[in-house]
N, C-alpha and C positions, 0 to 999 in steps of 0.2 A: 194252280197253287192257290190255296185259300188266302183271303185277305185278312188284314189285321182287324182287331176289334175296333168299332167306330169310336171316335173321341166323344166324351160326354156332351160337347157343344155342337156336335154334328147336326145339321138341319134335319127336321123331322122326316122329310121325304127321303133323305139318304139313309136314315136309321131304318125306315120302313123297307127300303130296297135291300138293306143288308140282311134283315131278318128273313125276307122272302127269298132272296137269291142265294145267300150263303148257307142258310139253315133249312130253307124250304118250309118255313113256318108261316101260315096265313095270318094276315093282320086285318084290322078294321080301318076304315077311313076316319078322319077327324083327329083331334088333339085331346089327350096324348095318344100316341100309338098304342094300340091294344093287340095282344096276341090271342088268337082264338084257341080255346081249350076244347078237348074232346076230338081233335083232329089228329094231331101228331103226338099229343101228350095231354094228360090231365094234371091237376095241381093239388097237392096235399097242403092245407093251410093250417097254421097254428100260431099262437103268440110267439113273438120273437125271442123272449127269454127262454121259453121251452125249446125253440128251434136251435138256439145257439148251443144248448146242452146236447141236443141230438147230434149236431155237427161234431162235437167233441167225442162223442161215443162212436160215431160211424164215419170213418175217414172218406168213404166213397158213397155218394148218394145220388149221383146225377146232378144236373144243374140246380142251383138253389138261389133264390132272390130274397131280398129284404124289402118290404113294402111299408111306407108310412113312418110314423113316429115324429111328425112335426108338431109344432105348437101353433095354436090359432086363438085369436081373441074372440070370445063368444059375443053374440049380439042378439037382440030380440027378447021377447018375453021368456022368462025362466032361464035366461042364459047363465045366471049365477049358480044354478043347481047342477045336478049331474046330468050329463047327456047320455043318450043311448050308448051303451058300452061301459057305463059305470065309472067314468073317471071324473071326479069333481074338479071344479075350478079352484085356483088358489086365491089368496088375498089380493093378488095383483090383477085379477080378472082374466088371467090367461089359463086356458085349460088344455090338457093334453088330449087330443081327440084321435080317433082311429088308431087305437093301440097298435104299435108296430107289429107286423105279421111276417112270418117266415113262410115262403112259398117254395115247396119242394116238388120238382117235376117228377111225375110217375107215368107209367105206361097208360096210353089211352084206354079207357074203360075201367080204370082202377077206382074212379070216384064212385062207381056203382057198387063196388065191392066193400067200400069202407064201412057202411053201417053193419053189414054182416060180420066183418072182421072184428069190429069193436064189441059186438055182442058176444062173439065166440071167445074173445079175450076177457070178457066180463068188464069192459070199460065203457059200456053204453052210456054211463052218466057223463062222459066227457064229450058227448056229441056237440055241445055248444062251443067247446074250445078247439076241437080237432075236426075240421070240415074239409070238403074237397070241391073243386070246380071241374066240371066235365063238359059234356056235349051241350052246346048252346051258351056256354060261358066264355069269359075272357079274363085276361090279366094285363095290367099295365106293362108295356115293353120296358124292361129295365135299361137304364143307362149303364155305362161301364166305368168302374172306378179306375183312377189313374195310379193309385199307390197301394193296391191290394185291399184286403178286408178292413184294414184300419181306417180307410177313408169312408167306410159304410156305417159310421156311427149314427146312433139315433139322433135326430135333429138335422140330418142332411137335408139340403134344399131339394134334392132329387126325390121324386115320388117313389121311385123304385131303383134299386141297384143290384147287380149280381154279386153274391157272396162266393158262389162257385159257378163261374160263367160257362156257357156251352162252348165247345171248340169248333171254330169254323172248319168246314170241310170234313167234319166227322158226324156220323149219324147218331145224334144224341139218344135217339130211341133205343139204340142197342145197349145202352147202359142204364136205362130207367128201371126202377123197381117194378117187378111184375109178380104175379102169382102163378102157380101151376108147376108142371114138371120142368126142371131146369132152372127154376127161379133162383135168383141170386148168383147166376153165372153168366153175366152179359159178355159182350165182346172184350171188354177190358178186365173182366173178372172182379171178384171181391165186392160186387154190388149187392146190397142186402135185398132180399125179396120183400114184397109189399107187406107181408104179415110181420116180418121182423122190424121193418121200418115203422109200421103203425104201432107195434108193441112198444118200441123205444119212444116214439113220439107221445103216446098216451101216458107212459110213465112220467116223462118229463113235463107234460102238461099238468099232471096231477101235482107233482112237486112244485112247479111254478105257482100253481093256484094256492097251495098251502103257504108258500113264502110270501106271496102278495097279501094273503089274509093276515099275516103276522105284522105287517107294516102299518 
């Protein structure tokens, strides 16, 4: 029988064992725990505001995590200006860094297909907003919220949390977006194929970019 999700305060060693034993996902050593991409899955990465819109459009996507969104006090020369990522500091000297990202798990190998799909959909200009992590990459192993998605608000002390967590004892890869014959019909059904997911993500990235420009 599969075990329950680990508590957010579970020691790192136990979290690492849970990912490796319950899900069979390889991890890296050190702190924080990192999940290797390109082995059991790749990751589609986009701004969190766009990602939230995608989640509203697509009720089934496979596991999804929220990364970052914390505030940090800048220091050193030039700290008062804009940092890489384009978010200026406010009058109190606090800047929002590492704009929060949504990480959507996709089938391994999908990261290599992303540039071609964007070009085919004529969304090549969004390459900076919609990226992917594949072979040789990694992602922070998310902690698990205790009260559902509402506990995953921007500003959380956690580096990463699951918005749609993987299910212990279930092969997540069977429901990850893929391309090719049969795409969109995973073990659980209703899973969007990679092209449909990228199309929705690109559209929402474009909308989010326009909204941010108006503020």
